[in-house]
NUMARSE-529318 format. One line per field, with one value per residue: residue number from 1; residue in three letters; x, y, z of N, C-alpha, C in turn. Coordinates in Angstrom, 3 decimals, decimal comma. Layout:
REM NUMARSE-529318
num <- NUM ...
residuo <- Ala ...
n_x <- X ...
n_y <- Y ...
n_z <- Z ...
ca_x <- X ...
ca_y <- Y ...
ca_z <- Z ...
c_x <- X ...
c_y <- Y ...
c_z <- Z ...
//
This chain:
REM NUMARSE-529318
num <- 1 2 3 4 5 6 7 8 9 10 11 12 13 14 15 16 17 18 19 20 21 22 23 24 25 26 27 28 29 30 31 32 33 34 35 36 37 38 39 40 41 42 43 44 45 46 47 48 49 50 51 52 53 54 55 56 57 58 59 60 61 62 63 64 65 66 67 68 69 70 71 72 73 74 75 76 77 78 79 80 81 82 83 84 85 86 87 88 89 90 91 92 93 94 95 96 97 98 99 100 101 102 103 104 105 106 107 108 109 110 111 112 113 114 115 116 117 118 119 120 121 122 123 124 125 126 127 128 129 130 131 132 133 134 135 136 137 138 139 140 141 142 143 144 145 146 147 148 149 150 151 152 153 154 155 156 157 158 159 160 161 162 163 164 165 166 167 168 169 170 171 172 173 174 175 176 177 178 179 180 181 182 183 184 185 186 187 188 189 190 191 192 193 194 195 196 197 198 199 200 201 202 203 204 205 206 207 208 209 210 211 212 213 214
residuo <- Met Ser Glu Arg Arg Ala Leu Leu Ile Phe Ala Lys Ala Pro Lys Pro Gly Arg Val Lys Thr Arg Leu Leu Arg Ala Val Ser Glu Gln Thr Ala Ser Glu Ile His Lys Ala Cys Ile Glu Asp Thr Leu Gln Leu Ala Gln Asn Val Ala Gly Cys Glu Leu Phe Leu Phe Val Ala Gly Gly Arg Arg Phe Phe Thr Ala Phe Glu Lys Lys Glu Arg Gly Asn Gly Ile Ser Arg Glu Ala Leu His Ile Phe Ser Gln Arg Gly Arg Asp Leu Gly Ala Arg Leu Glu Asn Ala Phe Ser Gln Val Phe Arg Arg Gly Tyr Arg Gln Ile Val Val Ile Gly Thr Asp Thr Pro Trp Met Gly Ala Ala Arg Ile Arg Thr Ala Phe Ala Ala Leu Arg Arg Ala Asp Val Val Leu Gly Pro Thr Ala Asp Gly Gly Tyr Tyr Leu Leu Gly Ala Arg Arg His Leu Pro Glu Leu Phe Arg Ala Ile Pro Trp Ser Thr Arg Arg Val Trp Arg Glu Thr Leu Arg Ala Val Ala Ala Ala Arg Thr Arg Ala Leu Ile Leu Pro Arg Asp Phe Asp Leu Asp Arg Pro Ala Asp Leu Lys Arg Val Arg Lys Ile Leu Arg Ala Asn Pro Lys
n_x <- -8,788 -8,913 -11,374 -13,212 -13,082 -14,849 -14,848 -17,156 -17,966 -20,133 -21,101 -21,772 -21,999 -20,103 -21,896 -22,606 -24,946 -26,302 -25,106 -23,899 -25,811 -26,673 -24,601 -24,837 -25,710 -23,452 -21,464 -20,802 -22,576 -20,707 -18,384 -19,264 -19,546 -16,863 -15,816 -17,164 -16,111 -13,421 -13,762 -14,565 -12,235 -10,360 -11,505 -11,336 -8,566 -8,046 -9,279 -7,538 -5,535 -6,324 -5,611 -6,105 -8,719 -11,276 -12,293 -15,371 -17,238 -20,140 -22,220 -24,045 -25,887 -24,631 -21,867 -19,713 -17,855 -16,559 -15,453 -13,699 -12,025 -10,956 -9,496 -7,598 -6,207 -5,186 -2,521 -1,609 -2,258 -4,967 -7,115 -9,089 -9,342 -8,971 -10,822 -14,161 -16,879 -20,200 -23,607 -25,841 -28,822 -32,233 -35,088 -34,767 -32,256 -32,012 -32,958 -31,017 -28,671 -29,309 -29,527 -26,880 -25,373 -26,537 -25,797 -22,979 -22,524 -23,523 -21,489 -19,675 -18,305 -17,586 -17,247 -18,336 -17,996 -19,395 -18,968 -19,513 -18,765 -18,460 -16,917 -14,001 -11,721 -11,612 -9,723 -7,632 -7,079 -9,344 -11,190 -9,949 -10,204 -12,965 -13,348 -11,959 -13,648 -15,782 -15,105 -16,021 -18,613 -21,831 -22,471 -21,126 -20,903 -20,533 -21,235 -22,644 -22,556 -24,931 -26,997 -26,955 -25,054 -21,614 -20,385 -21,041 -20,934 -21,163 -21,385 -23,108 -26,015 -28,378 -31,224 -33,111 -31,779 -31,886 -34,442 -37,511 -36,311 -35,954 -34,589 -32,146 -32,785 -32,612 -33,158 -32,067 -29,852 -30,874 -33,079 -31,777 -30,275 -32,411 -33,281 -31,098 -31,341 -33,836 -33,182 -31,979 -29,274 -26,020 -24,313 -21,071 -19,633 -18,091 -15,836 -17,498 -18,217 -18,283 -20,217 -19,394 -21,475 -22,861 -22,605 -21,280 -19,728 -17,600 -15,741 -14,821 -13,586 -11,534 -9,911 -9,080 -7,591 -5,587 -4,285 -3,457 -1,940 -1,730
n_y <- 27,248 25,440 23,142 23,457 20,938 18,542 16,005 13,992 12,252 9,940 8,941 6,903 7,086 4,774 2,960 0,312 -2,162 -0,457 -0,223 -1,960 -4,034 -6,226 -7,947 -9,201 -11,773 -13,237 -12,103 -10,375 -7,502 -5,629 -6,380 -5,966 -3,211 -2,458 -3,314 -1,585 0,842 0,519 0,539 3,190 4,578 3,599 4,542 7,315 7,559 6,696 8,798 10,879 10,428 11,338 13,772 17,314 17,920 18,982 17,762 16,608 15,608 14,008 13,272 10,849 9,985 11,444 13,702 13,243 11,027 11,482 14,080 13,647 11,744 13,238 15,146 13,501 12,559 14,797 15,559 13,868 14,873 15,415 18,054 20,723 22,567 21,036 18,983 19,081 18,935 17,929 17,509 15,015 15,760 15,174 13,072 10,566 8,544 9,555 12,241 13,188 12,939 14,631 17,109 17,386 17,531 19,854 21,753 21,761 22,384 24,992 26,224 26,697 24,636 22,549 20,007 17,160 14,343 11,577 9,160 6,194 4,385 1,712 0,454 0,533 -0,351 0,450 2,148 5,012 5,710 5,046 6,926 9,226 8,673 8,910 11,684 12,595 11,589 13,308 15,429 14,830 13,923 14,455 12,903 10,335 6,922 4,227 0,942 -1,538 -4,992 -5,706 -4,329 -1,610 1,428 2,410 4,779 8,059 10,701 14,130 16,968 19,004 20,174 17,727 17,027 15,018 12,628 11,628 11,340 9,562 7,060 3,660 3,153 1,060 -1,284 -3,768 -2,413 0,076 0,795 0,377 2,149 4,542 4,804 5,151 7,626 9,189 9,020 10,249 12,814 13,633 13,341 11,766 8,960 7,979 4,832 3,197 0,478 -2,474 -3,241 -4,300 -3,948 -3,994 -5,660 -8,026 -11,326 -13,083 -11,292 -10,787 -12,824 -12,213 -9,785 -10,594 -11,973 -9,847 -8,386 -10,220 -10,294 -7,678 -6,714 -4,444
n_z <- 124,618 127,598 128,815 131,838 134,197 136,152 138,561 139,972 142,904 144,174 147,316 150,197 153,722 155,688 157,426 159,592 158,638 156,991 154,568 151,637 151,760 150,349 150,510 152,892 153,113 153,043 154,644 157,780 159,176 160,066 158,673 156,055 156,165 156,503 154,078 152,376 153,283 152,524 149,758 149,383 150,184 148,327 145,979 146,312 146,318 143,728 142,334 142,897 141,123 138,710 136,692 136,108 136,780 139,098 142,301 143,527 146,197 146,826 149,380 151,361 154,326 156,269 157,011 158,687 158,676 156,234 156,375 158,483 157,344 155,245 156,710 157,927 155,720 154,542 154,432 152,485 150,053 149,650 150,146 151,609 149,619 147,358 147,433 147,342 149,475 149,621 150,666 149,457 147,665 147,324 146,517 145,371 143,684 141,087 141,316 143,068 141,562 139,409 140,754 141,660 139,247 138,148 140,073 139,889 137,179 137,256 138,572 136,646 135,390 132,578 131,668 133,095 135,104 136,744 139,291 141,278 144,297 144,003 142,111 142,311 141,049 138,448 137,339 136,765 134,155 132,699 133,529 132,603 129,890 129,682 130,095 127,834 125,868 126,065 124,541 122,091 122,234 123,779 125,955 128,027 128,919 131,242 131,281 133,551 134,613 135,806 134,667 135,133 135,477 135,927 135,578 134,486 132,225 131,187 129,003 128,950 130,681 131,163 132,207 131,676 131,632 134,149 134,994 135,459 135,521 136,311 139,067 140,688 139,409 136,769 134,525 134,321 132,660 130,031 129,987 130,420 128,070 126,329 127,221 126,492 123,690 123,396 124,090 121,856 121,395 121,608 123,023 124,042 124,682 127,357 128,402 129,593 133,020 136,495 139,523 143,010 144,734 145,393 146,986 145,144 143,757 145,408 144,994 142,448 142,974 144,679 142,867 141,264 143,150 143,756 141,307 141,093 143,489 146,281
ca_x <- -9,040 -9,286 -12,645 -13,147 -13,542 -15,170 -15,112 -18,068 -18,020 -21,297 -20,694 -22,611 -21,208 -20,016 -22,545 -23,013 -26,363 -26,873 -24,364 -23,590 -26,754 -26,803 -23,497 -25,066 -25,898 -22,143 -20,584 -21,507 -22,799 -19,454 -17,491 -19,792 -19,206 -15,424 -15,636 -17,630 -15,116 -12,252 -14,125 -14,516 -10,842 -9,718 -12,053 -10,733 -7,184 -8,152 -9,607 -6,354 -4,653 -6,914 -5,162 -6,839 -10,122 -11,514 -13,056 -16,568 -17,754 -21,535 -22,315 -25,308 -25,661 -23,847 -20,541 -18,676 -16,801 -15,831 -14,620 -12,613 -11,098 -10,254 -8,519 -6,523 -5,445 -4,825 -1,086 -1,319 -2,672 -6,370 -7,311 -10,395 -9,331 -8,968 -11,957 -15,345 -17,818 -21,582 -24,605 -26,748 -30,162 -33,230 -35,856 -34,229 -30,928 -32,112 -33,026 -29,727 -27,721 -29,695 -29,146 -25,421 -24,920 -26,976 -24,993 -21,597 -22,571 -23,698 -20,190 -18,864 -17,627 -18,146 -17,168 -18,584 -18,086 -19,768 -18,769 -19,814 -17,616 -18,585 -16,029 -12,768 -10,630 -11,761 -8,474 -7,675 -7,042 -10,702 -11,827 -9,357 -10,847 -14,306 -13,242 -11,586 -14,838 -16,684 -14,743 -16,677 -20,011 -22,427 -22,633 -20,316 -21,479 -19,846 -22,261 -22,316 -23,124 -26,257 -27,980 -26,825 -23,811 -20,669 -19,866 -21,784 -20,355 -21,917 -20,787 -24,192 -26,994 -29,440 -32,014 -33,867 -30,989 -32,074 -35,860 -38,292 -35,429 -36,277 -33,334 -31,940 -33,314 -31,810 -33,599 -31,448 -29,031 -31,738 -33,873 -30,871 -30,000 -33,607 -33,271 -30,089 -31,939 -34,914 -32,547 -31,409 -27,818 -25,473 -23,395 -19,953 -19,734 -16,837 -15,893 -18,419 -17,561 -19,264 -20,239 -19,262 -22,776 -23,390 -21,557 -20,493 -18,775 -16,416 -14,776 -14,223 -12,694 -10,336 -9,057 -8,482 -6,586 -4,435 -3,571 -2,910 -1,820 -1,243
ca_y <- 27,326 24,135 23,078 23,172 19,575 18,157 14,597 13,848 10,926 9,728 7,991 6,781 6,837 3,323 2,592 -1,097 -2,412 0,519 -0,276 -3,305 -4,940 -7,474 -8,832 -9,717 -13,230 -13,887 -11,488 -9,645 -6,079 -4,910 -6,677 -5,259 -1,802 -2,305 -3,433 -0,326 1,864 0,310 0,993 4,655 5,020 3,291 5,429 8,633 7,466 6,661 10,134 11,730 10,134 11,913 15,160 18,256 18,086 19,186 16,666 16,938 14,431 14,160 12,211 10,534 9,354 12,318 14,096 13,077 10,121 12,036 15,192 13,073 11,116 14,317 15,726 12,535 12,384 16,081 15,565 13,023 15,522 15,803 19,225 21,346 23,245 20,061 18,084 19,803 17,973 18,387 16,482 14,713 16,322 14,619 11,954 9,317 8,713 10,432 13,630 13,560 13,136 15,839 18,266 17,504 18,034 21,238 22,573 21,889 23,159 26,408 26,739 27,010 23,477 22,221 18,554 16,573 12,883 11,087 7,746 5,780 3,790 0,256 -0,072 1,305 -0,925 0,849 2,761 6,430 5,856 4,988 8,223 10,151 8,364 9,479 13,120 12,779 11,300 14,460 16,377 14,386 13,576 15,128 11,962 9,121 5,984 2,970 -0,011 -2,611 -6,295 -5,880 -3,497 -0,208 2,011 2,795 6,114 8,866 12,019 15,008 18,294 19,975 19,659 16,954 16,482 13,836 11,422 11,209 11,327 8,397 5,900 2,703 2,958 -0,204 -2,403 -4,124 -1,594 1,407 1,027 0,472 3,368 5,689 4,937 5,734 9,048 9,812 9,143 11,232 14,134 13,874 13,396 10,417 8,604 7,074 3,778 2,674 -0,969 -2,988 -3,640 -4,764 -3,331 -4,888 -5,595 -9,320 -12,271 -13,598 -10,256 -10,855 -13,711 -11,472 -8,779 -11,297 -12,240 -8,565 -8,029 -11,125 -9,906 -6,332 -6,440 -3,088
ca_z <- 126,056 128,123 129,514 133,275 134,404 137,531 138,824 141,097 143,525 145,024 148,356 151,390 154,931 155,938 158,681 159,591 158,445 156,059 153,306 151,118 152,414 149,590 150,895 154,242 153,058 153,101 155,640 158,832 158,917 160,290 157,555 154,888 156,350 156,257 152,625 151,801 153,623 151,662 148,416 149,403 150,246 147,053 144,960 146,505 145,853 142,276 141,847 143,011 139,991 137,498 136,660 135,282 137,174 140,524 142,892 144,303 146,896 147,230 150,379 152,026 155,618 157,145 156,530 159,710 158,224 155,100 156,818 159,283 156,403 154,556 157,635 158,124 154,485 153,954 154,162 151,324 148,815 149,660 150,999 151,437 148,334 146,272 147,562 147,784 150,048 149,711 150,945 148,362 147,855 146,426 147,062 144,853 143,092 139,926 141,768 143,670 140,456 138,681 141,566 141,687 137,945 138,025 140,977 139,407 135,943 137,609 139,023 135,478 134,823 131,276 131,502 134,408 135,166 138,073 139,576 142,636 144,992 143,909 141,065 142,503 140,241 137,043 136,897 136,406 132,692 132,156 133,782 131,631 128,618 129,730 129,848 126,427 125,059 126,120 123,482 120,851 122,474 124,932 127,055 128,048 129,879 131,511 131,731 134,489 134,269 136,402 133,989 135,505 134,979 136,966 135,244 133,531 132,021 130,286 128,808 129,139 131,636 130,519 133,322 131,282 131,894 135,537 135,308 135,025 135,427 137,384 139,787 141,412 138,639 135,603 133,392 134,384 131,466 128,853 130,047 130,270 126,639 125,727 127,576 125,629 122,361 123,463 124,165 120,533 121,488 121,545 124,108 123,804 125,678 127,891 128,629 130,609 134,268 137,476 140,841 144,160 145,386 145,805 147,432 144,021 143,341 146,265 144,347 141,341 143,546 145,162 141,702 140,881 144,145 143,588 140,094 141,280 144,923 146,632
c_x <- -9,506 -10,597 -12,412 -13,806 -13,804 -15,439 -15,946 -18,023 -19,239 -20,959 -21,655 -21,723 -21,248 -20,581 -23,000 -24,529 -27,035 -26,210 -24,068 -24,530 -26,928 -25,647 -23,777 -25,430 -24,577 -21,244 -21,425 -21,716 -21,508 -18,487 -17,961 -19,461 -17,727 -15,119 -16,037 -16,634 -13,880 -12,537 -14,090 -13,070 -10,122 -10,222 -11,479 -9,273 -7,132 -8,372 -8,404 -5,385 -5,208 -6,583 -6,119 -8,304 -10,187 -12,453 -14,198 -17,112 -19,170 -21,896 -23,738 -24,986 -24,817 -22,440 -19,408 -17,526 -15,934 -14,958 -13,456 -11,570 -10,287 -9,168 -7,329 -5,612 -4,935 -3,348 -0,692 -1,847 -4,130 -6,527 -8,697 -10,474 -9,473 -10,194 -13,136 -16,380 -19,198 -22,474 -25,462 -28,132 -31,111 -33,882 -35,358 -32,902 -30,972 -32,137 -31,696 -28,668 -28,041 -29,290 -27,644 -24,892 -25,300 -26,092 -23,593 -21,555 -22,722 -22,400 -19,236 -18,100 -18,348 -18,004 -17,282 -18,719 -18,451 -19,503 -19,280 -18,563 -17,613 -17,679 -14,670 -11,578 -10,676 -10,495 -8,643 -7,713 -8,443 -11,442 -11,251 -9,961 -12,246 -14,275 -12,873 -12,789 -15,781 -16,248 -15,521 -18,159 -20,520 -22,459 -21,648 -20,845 -20,607 -20,839 -21,739 -23,070 -24,543 -27,318 -27,977 -25,614 -22,947 -20,119 -20,824 -21,103 -21,196 -21,187 -21,853 -25,238 -28,149 -30,282 -32,754 -33,097 -31,285 -33,555 -36,544 -37,401 -35,765 -35,022 -33,335 -32,634 -32,379 -32,177 -32,927 -30,688 -29,909 -32,518 -33,003 -30,516 -31,206 -33,674 -32,256 -30,670 -33,033 -34,377 -31,882 -29,907 -27,303 -24,493 -22,275 -19,887 -18,348 -16,948 -16,866 -17,636 -18,631 -19,134 -20,010 -20,533 -23,203 -22,269 -20,693 -19,447 -17,504 -15,346 -14,068 -13,235 -11,415 -9,376 -8,353 -7,350 -5,358 -3,608 -2,890 -2,814 -1,283 -0,022
c_y <- 25,954 24,226 22,815 21,826 19,310 16,662 14,516 12,410 10,883 8,638 8,045 6,478 5,344 2,913 1,136 -1,259 -1,492 0,487 -1,732 -4,357 -6,251 -8,441 -9,571 -11,196 -13,967 -13,348 -10,760 -8,188 -5,286 -5,133 -5,967 -3,775 -1,546 -2,420 -2,133 0,803 1,737 0,777 2,518 5,135 4,759 4,206 6,828 8,644 7,444 8,058 11,063 11,535 10,621 13,394 16,011 18,393 18,341 18,111 17,202 15,646 14,733 12,979 12,064 9,862 10,177 12,555 13,695 12,190 10,788 13,221 14,695 12,432 12,168 14,916 14,807 12,463 13,686 16,147 14,731 13,613 15,895 16,968 19,789 22,064 22,255 19,162 18,847 18,781 18,609 17,212 16,263 15,269 15,701 13,384 10,605 9,602 9,656 11,892 14,082 13,795 14,412 17,091 18,478 18,068 19,498 22,166 22,803 22,612 24,646 27,033 26,989 25,851 23,052 20,747 17,935 15,068 12,500 9,588 7,466 5,199 2,265 -0,375 0,614 0,801 -0,438 1,501 4,208 6,625 5,841 6,296 9,278 9,930 8,956 10,980 13,389 12,555 12,491 15,582 16,073 14,109 14,304 14,237 10,818 8,241 4,744 1,960 -1,031 -3,874 -6,468 -4,963 -2,038 0,423 2,451 4,194 6,770 10,227 12,819 16,336 19,387 19,336 19,004 16,301 15,205 12,533 10,836 11,077 10,087 7,180 4,946 2,302 1,637 -1,381 -2,671 -3,284 -0,223 1,726 1,260 1,779 4,618 5,895 5,524 7,234 9,810 10,040 10,204 12,651 14,529 14,143 11,974 10,213 7,732 6,103 3,264 1,154 -1,339 -3,438 -4,153 -3,972 -4,395 -4,770 -6,903 -10,254 -12,794 -12,586 -10,286 -11,729 -12,992 -10,426 -9,427 -11,587 -10,964 -8,200 -8,945 -10,737 -8,557 -6,007 -5,053 -3,196
c_z <- 126,544 128,896 131,000 133,521 135,879 137,572 140,092 141,606 144,433 146,028 149,535 152,584 155,284 157,299 158,622 159,495 157,451 154,693 152,938 151,707 151,654 149,847 152,197 154,268 153,257 154,204 156,676 158,431 159,075 159,134 156,294 154,962 156,068 154,766 151,945 152,073 152,746 150,237 148,330 149,340 148,931 145,940 145,084 146,058 144,337 141,719 141,896 141,841 138,664 137,483 135,830 135,608 138,671 141,036 143,739 144,890 147,376 148,121 150,915 153,350 156,569 156,637 157,468 159,239 157,169 155,503 157,678 158,380 155,661 155,448 157,816 156,911 153,886 153,604 152,965 150,023 148,738 150,628 150,777 150,101 147,182 146,287 148,164 148,257 150,192 150,094 149,695 148,688 146,838 147,001 146,566 144,174 141,898 140,313 142,346 142,593 139,690 139,443 141,574 140,369 137,778 138,856 140,423 138,064 136,252 138,090 137,850 134,881 133,553 130,906 132,890 134,269 136,593 138,148 140,981 143,275 144,883 142,864 141,163 141,695 138,793 136,482 136,471 134,899 132,106 132,392 132,850 130,247 128,560 129,467 128,392 125,515 125,014 125,183 122,204 121,022 123,708 126,159 126,901 129,173 130,008 132,052 132,726 134,108 134,788 135,797 134,383 134,834 136,153 136,748 134,271 133,446 131,051 130,150 128,739 130,032 130,888 131,617 132,969 131,493 133,269 135,925 134,727 134,767 136,577 138,156 140,554 140,727 137,460 134,380 133,346 133,104 130,241 128,845 129,932 128,804 125,905 126,018 126,734 124,235 122,338 123,527 122,853 120,597 121,390 122,682 123,574 124,977 126,056 128,069 129,754 131,835 135,224 138,763 141,907 144,996 146,028 146,239 146,299 143,554 144,183 145,643 143,199 141,855 144,068 144,014 141,244 141,836 144,047 142,368 140,230 142,754 145,162 147,546
//
């Protein structure tokens, strides 16, 4: 019997001045918002190329943008049946992730992978690899260059992965690995990547786009 799989996407509404704030040293608030919007759209397109899983979008900053986008793109394969939209709940990122995993596990899914929208170039194959890894391990992680992670997957609910983590610091990765060890389980590690967060990251993204134009 195949495991029920869910791909969770954590996203924030693209409001100027509220997203990609670390890019504001190099671009305007409006441009940063447009970059963030493009990352959301590319991530949703990426998710559509991962077969065998249902999509759950956990949003912050209001649902209006996301429901409007879903309606516009419904003819391209995204529908209310295929894309479940929920608001994020919790005081910090850890609480919001823990609540999302708990909610989806309660729905009967047995392999859950969560990604954000800051690494839309990771490719569908890497997400498929993450799901395959969950056949052999309880946890799969994709590290980022800034000390965080761009992907986390689990095949059972492990709340300790999201508690007492110093979010938005370079210690996220290290402390998450400690949480994995404390849970007496193991994690399989995906290739290291980077998030689009800082002005220097824009140069790296331009190189990616030149190498893989759409």
